[in-house]
ZATORNU-46103 format. One line per field, with one value per residue (C-alpha): x, y, z; residue in one letter; residue number from 1. Coordinates in Angstrom, 1 decimal. Example, Ala and Ser with C-alpha at 12.3 -4.5 7.8 and 13.67 -1.06 7.14 Angstrom:
REM residues 2
px	[12.3:13.7]
py	[-4.5:-1.1]
pz	[7.8:7.1]
type	[a:s]
seq	[1:2]
END
This chain:
REM residues 458
px	[-1.3:-2.0:-5.0:-4.4:-6.0:-7.4:-5.5:-6.2:-7.8:-9.0:-9.6:-10.7:-8.2:-6.7:-6.0:-8.1:-5.6:-4.3:-1.0:-0.7:1.8:0.3:2.6:2.3:1.8:0.6:-3.1:-6.5:-8.8:-11.0:-14.6:-17.8:-21.5:-21.8:-19.7:-19.0:-16.1:-17.0:-16.3:-17.7:-15.5:-13.3:-10.9:-12.2:-10.0:-10.7:-9.4:-8.0:-6.5:-2.8:-3.1:-2.6:-1.1:-1.0:-1.2:2.1:1.2:-1.7:-2.3:-0.2:-2.1:0.1:2.8:6.3:9.7:11.5:14.2:11.5:9.8:13.2:13.6:10.1:9.2:12.5:11.2:11.5:8.3:8.0:5.9:4.9:7.5:10.2:8.9:9.0:12.6:13.6:12.1:13.2:9.7:10.1:11.7:8.7:6.3:8.3:7.9:4.2:4.1:1.7:-0.8:-3.2:-5.7:-5.1:-7.2:-6.1:-8.6:-8.4:-10.4:-11.3:-14.2:-16.5:-14.3:-14.3:-17.1:-14.6:-12.1:-12.7:-12.4:-9.3:-7.6:-8.4:-6.8:-3.8:-3.2:-3.6:-1.1:1.6:0.8:-0.6:-3.6:-6.3:-8.4:-11.9:-12.3:-15.0:-16.7:-18.2:-20.2:-20.4:-23.3:-25.2:-22.4:-23.6:-23.7:-20.3:-20.1:-17.0:-17.4:-17.0:-13.4:-13.7:-14.9:-12.4:-9.6:-10.7:-11.2:-7.6:-6.5:-8.7:-7.3:-3.7:-4.3:-5.9:-3.4:-0.4:-1.6:-2.4:1.0:2.8:0.3:-1.4:-3.4:-4.5:-8.2:-8.9:-11.8:-12.4:-14.4:-16.1:-17.3:-19.8:-18.0:-20.1:-19.4:-19.1:-17.9:-15.4:-13.7:-14.8:-14.7:-12.5:-15.3:-17.0:-13.7:-13.0:-16.5:-16.1:-12.8:-14.1:-17.1:-14.9:-12.5:-15.4:-16.7:-13.3:-12.8:-9.2:-5.7:-4.1:-5.7:-4.0:-4.9:-3.6:-5.2:-4.6:-4.8:-2.2:-2.4:-2.4:-5.7:-7.7:-10.1:-8.5:-4.9:-3.9:-5.1:-3.3:-6.5:-6.0:-9.3:-10.6:-7.9:-8.3:-12.0:-11.1:-8.6:-11.2:-10.7:-7.0:-7.5:-9.9:-7.4:-4.7:-7.1:-7.9:-4.3:-5.0:-2.1:-2.9:-0.8:-1.0:0.9:3.3:2.3:3.8:4.8:8.2:8.7:5.8:2.2:-0.9:-2.7:-6.4:-7.5:-5.4:-3.9:-0.4:1.9:3.0:6.3:7.4:7.8:4.4:3.0:-0.2:-2.7:-3.3:0.3:1.5:-0.6:1.6:-1.0:-0.4:2.7:3.7:4.8:7.2:8.6:11.8:13.0:13.9:16.7:16.1:16.9:14.2:14.6:14.1:17.7:19.0:21.3:21.9:20.7:17.3:17.2:14.5:11.4:11.7:10.6:7.1:6.5:8.6:8.1:6.4:8.3:9.2:8.0:4.3:3.0:0.2:1.8:4.7:7.5:6.0:8.0:8.9:10.9:12.8:15.9:15.7:15.2:18.3:16.5:12.9:13.4:10.3:7.8:6.5:8.6:7.5:7.8:8.5:9.5:9.3:8.5:8.6:6.8:8.8:7.1:10.4:10.1:6.4:4.1:2.1:-1.6:-4.7:-8.0:-11.3:-13.6:-13.4:-14.8:-12.9:-9.5:-9.3:-5.8:-2.5:-1.0:2.2:1.5:3.7:3.5:3.2:-0.3:1.6:3.9:1.3:-0.6:2.7:3.6:0.1:1.0:4.3:2.2:-0.2:2.7:4.1:0.6:0.6:4.1:3.3:0.0:-1.7:-2.0:1.2:-0.8:0.8:4.3:5.9:7.8:9.0:10.3:12.4:13.7:14.5:16.5:19.2:19.4:21.5:19.7:16.4:15.7:15.5:17.6:18.9:18.4:21.4:22.6:22.2:19.3:16.5:12.8:13.1:10.2:8.5:11.3:11.0:14.2:13.6:15.7:18.5:18.7:21.6:22.8:20.1:16.7:15.9:12.8:13.1:12.7:12.3:14.2:14.6:13.0:12.8:14.4:11.2:12.7:14.4:12.1:8.8:10.0:11.8:8.6:6.6:9.1:9.1:5.3:5.4:7.5:5.9]
py	[8.7:10.8:10.5:7.5:6.0:2.5:-0.3:-0.6:-3.9:-4.2:-7.1:-10.7:-12.8:-15.8:-19.1:-17.8:-15.2:-11.7:-10.5:-6.8:-4.7:-2.2:0.9:4.3:6.8:10.3:10.0:11.7:12.0:9.0:9.6:7.7:8.0:7.1:9.9:13.5:15.5:18.9:21.8:24.5:26.6:23.8:21.4:18.1:16.1:12.4:9.1:7.3:3.8:3.7:1.0:2.4:1.0:0.0:-3.2:-4.7:-8.2:-10.6:-14.3:-15.6:-18.4:-18.5:-16.5:-16.8:-17.1:-13.8:-14.7:-15.1:-11.8:-10.1:-11.7:-11.0:-7.6:-6.3:-6.3:-8.6:-10.2:-12.0:-14.6:-14.9:-17.7:-15.3:-12.7:-15.2:-16.0:-12.4:-11.3:-14.4:-15.4:-19.2:-19.6:-18.0:-20.3:-23.3:-22.1:-21.8:-18.0:-17.6:-14.9:-17.5:-15.9:-12.4:-10.2:-7.9:-5.2:-3.9:-0.8:-0.2:1.6:-0.7:-3.8:-6.7:-9.2:-11.9:-11.4:-14.8:-16.7:-14.7:-15.3:-19.1:-19.2:-17.2:-19.4:-22.6:-21.4:-21.0:-23.9:-21.8:-22.5:-20.0:-18.3:-16.9:-13.2:-11.7:-8.8:-5.9:-3.4:0.1:2.1:1.3:-0.1:-0.1:-3.1:-3.7:-2.5:-3.8:-0.9:1.7:2.7:4.0:0.6:-1.5:0.8:0.0:-3.7:-3.9:-2.3:-4.6:-7.7:-6.6:-5.7:-9.1:-11.2:-9.4:-9.6:-13.3:-14.0:-12.8:-13.9:-17.0:-17.9:-14.4:-13.7:-11.0:-8.6:-6.5:-3.3:-2.1:1.5:3.4:6.5:9.7:13.4:15.2:18.8:18.5:15.4:12.3:8.9:9.6:10.2:6.9:5.1:6.6:5.9:2.3:1.9:3.3:1.0:-2.1:-0.9:-0.3:-3.8:-5.3:-6.4:-6.2:-6.1:-4.1:-1.9:-1.3:1.7:1.8:5.2:8.8:12.5:15.2:17.4:20.5:19.6:19.5:22.4:25.3:24.1:27.2:29.3:27.3:25.8:22.0:21.3:19.3:16.7:17.1:16.2:12.9:11.6:10.2:6.6:6.7:8.1:5.3:2.8:4.1:3.7:0.1:-1.0:-1.4:-0.8:1.5:1.6:3.7:3.7:6.6:7.3:6.8:10.4:10.6:13.9:15.4:14.2:14.8:18.1:18.3:17.9:14.8:16.1:16.8:17.1:19.9:21.4:21.4:18.9:17.9:15.0:13.0:12.0:9.5:8.5:11.7:11.3:10.6:8.0:6.0:4.0:5.2:2.4:3.4:1.5:-0.3:-2.3:-5.9:-7.5:-11.3:-14.5:-17.1:-18.6:-15.3:-14.8:-11.3:-10.5:-7.0:-4.9:-3.2:0.2:2.9:2.3:4.7:3.4:4.0:5.9:6.6:5.9:8.8:10.5:13.9:16.4:16.9:20.4:19.7:17.8:18.8:16.3:13.7:12.6:9.2:11.1:13.4:11.3:12.0:15.8:16.4:14.6:15.6:19.0:20.3:18.3:14.8:12.8:9.9:7.0:5.1:1.8:0.2:-2.9:-4.0:-1.6:-1.2:-2.2:-3.6:-6.3:-6.2:-8.9:-11.5:-10.9:-12.8:-11.2:-11.9:-9.0:-7.8:-10.6:-9.2:-9.3:-12.4:-13.5:-12.6:-9.1:-7.8:-4.9:-2.5:0.7:1.4:-0.1:-3.4:-2.4:-1.5:-4.9:-6.7:-5.0:-5.6:-9.3:-8.6:-6.9:-9.8:-12.2:-9.9:-9.8:-13.6:-13.8:-11.3:-12.9:-9.6:-6.5:-4.7:-1.5:1.8:0.6:3.9:4.3:0.8:1.2:4.2:2.4:-0.8:0.8:1.6:-2.0:-4.8:-7.8:-5.9:-7.2:-3.7:-3.7:-0.3:0.8:3.0:2.5:6.2:5.8:8.4:9.2:12.2:12.3:14.5:17.1:17.5:16.5:13.8:12.2:9.7:6.4:6.9:5.3:5.4:7.0:8.9:10.2:7.7:4.5:5.4:3.2:0.7:-2.7:-6.0:-9.4:-10.8:-13.7:-11.2:-8.2:-10.0:-11.3:-8.0:-6.0:-8.4:-7.9:-4.2:-4.0:-5.7:-3.0:-0.1]
pz	[-3.5:-6.5:-8.7:-11.0:-14.0:-13.5:-15.3:-19.0:-19.5:-23.1:-25.5:-24.9:-23.1:-24.9:-23.2:-20.3:-19.2:-19.9:-18.6:-17.7:-15.9:-13.6:-13.5:-11.8:-14.6:-15.2:-15.7:-16.1:-13.1:-12.2:-13.3:-12.6:-13.1:-9.4:-7.9:-9.0:-7.5:-6.1:-8.3:-6.0:-3.8:-2.5:-4.2:-5.4:-3.0:-3.2:-2.1:-5.1:-5.5:-6.3:-8.9:-12.4:-15.5:-19.1:-21.0:-22.1:-23.2:-23.4:-23.8:-20.9:-19.2:-16.1:-14.3:-15.8:-14.0:-13.5:-16.1:-18.7:-17.7:-18.2:-21.6:-22.9:-21.2:-19.8:-16.2:-13.3:-12.0:-8.7:-7.0:-3.3:-3.1:-4.0:-1.6:1.2:0.5:0.0:3.3:5.2:6.1:5.9:9.3:10.9:9.0:10.1:13.7:13.4:13.0:10.0:11.2:12.7:15.0:13.7:11.4:8.6:7.5:4.0:3.0:-0.7:-2.4:-4.4:-3.9:-6.3:-7.0:-7.7:-4.9:-3.2:-6.5:-7.5:-4.2:-4.5:-8.0:-6.9:-3.9:-5.9:-8.5:-6.0:-3.7:-0.9:1.3:0.5:3.2:3.3:2.6:4.8:2.9:4.9:2.8:4.2:2.9:-0.3:-2.5:-6.1:-8.2:-9.9:-13.5:-15.3:-17.8:-15.1:-15.0:-11.4:-10.2:-12.1:-10.8:-7.2:-8.1:-9.2:-6.0:-4.0:-5.7:-5.1:-1.5:-0.7:-2.5:-1.1:2.5:2.1:0.6:3.8:6.5:4.9:8.0:8.9:8.5:5.9:6.2:3.1:3.7:0.6:0.7:-1.5:-2.4:-1.9:-2.1:1.2:1.4:-1.4:0.1:-1.8:-0.2:2.8:5.3:4.4:4.7:8.1:9.4:8.2:10.0:13.2:13.1:12.8:15.5:17.9:17.2:17.8:14.2:13.0:14.4:11.5:8.9:5.5:3.3:-0.3:-1.0:-0.3:-1.4:-1.6:1.6:-0.5:-2.2:1.1:1.7:3.6:3.1:1.1:4.1:6.7:7.8:8.2:9.9:7.0:7.6:11.4:11.2:9.4:12.1:14.4:13.2:13.8:17.3:17.9:16.6:19.0:21.9:20.9:20.0:16.3:13.9:11.0:7.8:4.6:1.3:1.0:-2.6:-6.0:-6.9:-5.1:-3.3:-5.2:-5.8:-7.9:-8.2:-7.3:-10.9:-11.4:-14.6:-13.3:-10.4:-8.1:-9.1:-5.4:-2.6:-1.2:0.9:1.1:3.7:5.4:5.0:6.6:9.7:12.8:14.0:10.8:9.8:6.4:4.1:1.3:-1.7:-2.7:-5.7:-5.1:-7.1:-7.0:-8.8:-9.5:-6.1:-4.4:-3.3:-3.6:-6.5:-5.2:-2.2:-2.3:-3.9:-4.0:-6.0:-8.9:-12.4:-13.6:-10.4:-7.3:-3.6:-1.9:0.9:2.4:5.0:5.9:5.5:8.0:10.9:13.1:13.9:16.3:19.3:17.8:15.1:17.5:17.0:13.2:13.5:11.4:8.6:9.0:10.6:12.4:10.3:10.2:7.8:5.6:5.0:8.2:6.6:3.1:1.2:-2.5:-4.8:-8.1:-11.3:-12.5:-9.8:-9.5:-8.1:-10.0:-9.3:-10.6:-11.3:-13.1:-12.2:-15.8:-18.0:-21.0:-19.3:-17.1:-16.0:-14.6:-14.1:-12.7:-10.3:-8.5:-6.4:-2.7:-3.1:-3.0:-0.2:2.4:2.3:2.3:5.5:7.0:6.8:8.7:11.4:11.6:12.1:14.9:16.5:16.6:17.9:20.7:21.6:21.3:19.1:18.7:18.2:17.0:16.0:15.2:18.5:18.3:14.7:15.6:18.7:16.9:14.2:16.7:18.0:16.6:15.3:15.1:11.6:10.2:7.0:5.9:2.3:1.6:-2.0:-2.9:-5.2:-4.7:-5.1:-7.4:-9.8:-12.3:-12.1:-8.3:-6.5:-3.9:-1.2:-1.5:0.4:2.8:6.0:8.7:8.4:5.1:3.4:0.5:2.4:6.1:8.5:5.6:5.1:7.0:7.6:8.9:10.8:13.1:12.8:13.7:17.1:17.7:17.1:19.2:22.1:21.7:21.9:25.3:26.6:24.7]
type	[m:r:t:t:r:p:r:s:r:t:g:a:a:t:a:g:a:t:a:l:v:a:a:a:v:i:a:t:p:l:s:s:s:v:t:v:a:s:t:q:a:v:p:g:t:k:a:v:p:a:v:a:g:h:q:l:v:s:g:v:s:s:p:l:p:s:e:q:c:q:a:k:w:k:i:a:c:y:s:p:i:q:y:r:q:a:y:n:l:n:p:l:y:r:s:g:i:t:g:k:g:r:t:i:v:i:v:d:s:f:g:s:p:t:v:q:h:d:l:d:v:y:s:k:q:f:g:l:k:s:t:k:v:q:v:e:k:w:g:h:v:p:a:f:d:p:k:n:s:d:m:t:g:w:a:g:e:t:t:l:d:v:e:m:a:h:a:v:a:p:d:a:k:i:v:l:v:e:t:a:v:a:e:t:e:g:v:t:g:l:p:e:m:m:s:a:e:k:s:l:i:d:r:g:v:g:d:v:i:t:q:s:f:g:a:t:e:n:t:f:p:g:f:d:k:g:d:f:s:s:i:g:k:l:r:y:a:f:k:d:a:a:r:h:g:v:t:v:l:a:s:s:g:d:g:g:a:t:d:s:t:a:d:g:k:g:y:y:t:k:r:v:n:s:w:p:s:s:d:p:l:v:t:s:i:g:g:t:q:l:h:l:d:d:k:g:d:r:t:a:p:e:s:v:y:n:d:y:g:a:g:g:g:g:q:s:h:v:f:h:r:p:a:f:q:n:g:e:k:k:v:v:g:s:r:r:g:t:p:d:i:s:m:a:a:a:v:n:g:g:a:w:v:y:s:s:y:d:p:t:a:v:g:w:d:v:s:g:g:t:s:e:a:s:p:l:f:s:g:i:v:a:l:a:d:q:a:a:g:h:r:v:g:d:i:n:k:a:l:y:t:l:v:h:r:r:s:s:g:i:v:d:v:n:d:g:t:d:n:s:y:q:g:v:t:g:y:p:a:v:n:g:y:d:m:a:t:g:v:g:t:v:d:a:a:r:f:v:p:a:l:a:r:a:s:r:h:g]
seq	[1:2:3:4:5:6:7:8:9:10:11:12:13:14:15:16:17:18:19:20:21:22:23:24:25:26:27:28:29:30:31:32:33:34:35:36:37:38:39:40:41:42:43:44:45:46:47:48:49:50:51:52:53:54:55:56:57:58:59:60:61:62:63:64:65:66:67:68:69:70:71:72:73:74:75:76:77:78:79:80:81:82:83:84:85:86:87:88:89:90:91:92:93:94:95:96:97:98:99:100:101:102:103:104:105:106:107:108:109:110:111:112:113:114:115:116:117:118:119:120:121:122:123:124:125:126:127:128:129:130:131:132:133:134:135:136:137:138:139:140:141:142:143:144:145:146:147:148:149:150:151:152:153:154:155:156:157:158:159:160:161:162:163:164:165:166:167:168:169:170:171:172:173:174:175:176:177:178:179:180:181:182:183:184:185:186:187:188:189:190:191:192:193:194:195:196:197:198:199:200:201:202:203:204:205:206:207:208:209:210:211:212:213:214:215:216:217:218:219:220:221:222:223:224:225:226:227:228:229:230:231:232:233:234:235:236:237:238:239:240:241:242:243:244:245:246:247:248:249:250:251:252:253:254:255:256:257:258:259:260:261:262:263:264:265:266:267:268:269:270:271:272:273:274:275:276:277:278:279:280:281:282:283:284:285:286:287:288:289:290:291:292:293:294:295:296:297:298:299:300:301:302:303:304:305:306:307:308:309:310:311:312:313:314:315:316:317:318:319:320:321:322:323:324:325:326:327:328:329:330:331:332:333:334:335:336:337:338:339:340:341:342:343:344:345:346:347:348:349:350:351:352:353:354:355:356:357:358:359:360:361:362:363:364:365:366:367:368:369:370:371:372:373:374:375:376:377:378:379:380:381:382:383:384:385:386:387:388:389:390:391:392:393:394:395:396:397:398:399:400:401:402:403:404:405:406:407:408:409:410:411:412:413:414:415:416:417:418:419:420:421:422:423:424:425:426:427:428:429:430:431:432:433:434:435:436:437:438:439:440:441:442:443:444:445:446:447:448:449:450:451:452:453:454:455:456:457:458]
END
């Protein structure tokens, strides 16, 4: 993910709600009185939420059907009911596969003080059963300040993560880890996040971890000298996850084939990648654009997310091609390629989200970006965990095996759209694996049992 500006949420809400569209845009660096990025000797690399945006409309008291969104704001906006139809989730629910007995871990700095209330409102609006969000605080998390743009940015990310994961796996337990961002050797927030993840893994908490944050590989200390040890020293949580069979996901980013510079004021003019998405121990989740009617039926095949942002993807400059991508060496070359698989992320086709952490902007937003895609896919993994009767663990080998099997539930995205962005040429969606959407997306009714079976033989 690149550095992003928190959603603009200004003005008192009318009728108890404010409608916003969260879009991926060029933005200024996040700033806070709590944390200060390093300016000495090393880049100010930091974990940042991928939620960003601008206010389009206010005064909407409840979500609108997609046709009305198109008429009023010229974008599509989708509910969890539409997502369930689009991804063919309903047959799984009817068979009892709802994520019951499995746990999704969501990691966000600061969190949101209203996350439980907001999930309850969201669930009630769409006729879903809510679930309890277990909050784990890691370190001295400061009191939430709705006037602090850093905190509200992360609160927006937290809200999106929790509601999207719940939309797909309604009976899965959700554990939200709130970290207190602190400066450590020029890398802000990431050490605390990795420490928190390892702690939960070691305690047996969580079957799948979703991470909607990241930083451009090039901004890590030592990168320009070919020294990747600053990233290597942060990988311990992922190694621990692999030993314990915990699946780790990360958003591939919203900068297409490029990403944010260290100061957050612009983009690299060349192809770059971001970590943790680029890590071979992580499943990188890219972005697509859904084209649905109000029932959730597709009006056209999925295309690459590329509107107010673009799905991150390309070659890592840190990691060599892992064994699970050997069959795709003509595409990825000698490097690790991302993403691995994709879910909904376009702003034109974004998700309705409810939040109240900012008392001046309570209500419904439409959010997009790969921040949406990763928690959506965490729900898919929780369903597969339940179907398998155990953790499916690192799924990367299974993904690249299943893509060559008929009836695997992997749906190719191959309409020729691409993730070029900010003047940097990206990659087109073509037949088979590509660095715009990975192996594609999913038909969950077929993919979930196929992934469960593959994990038994992995």
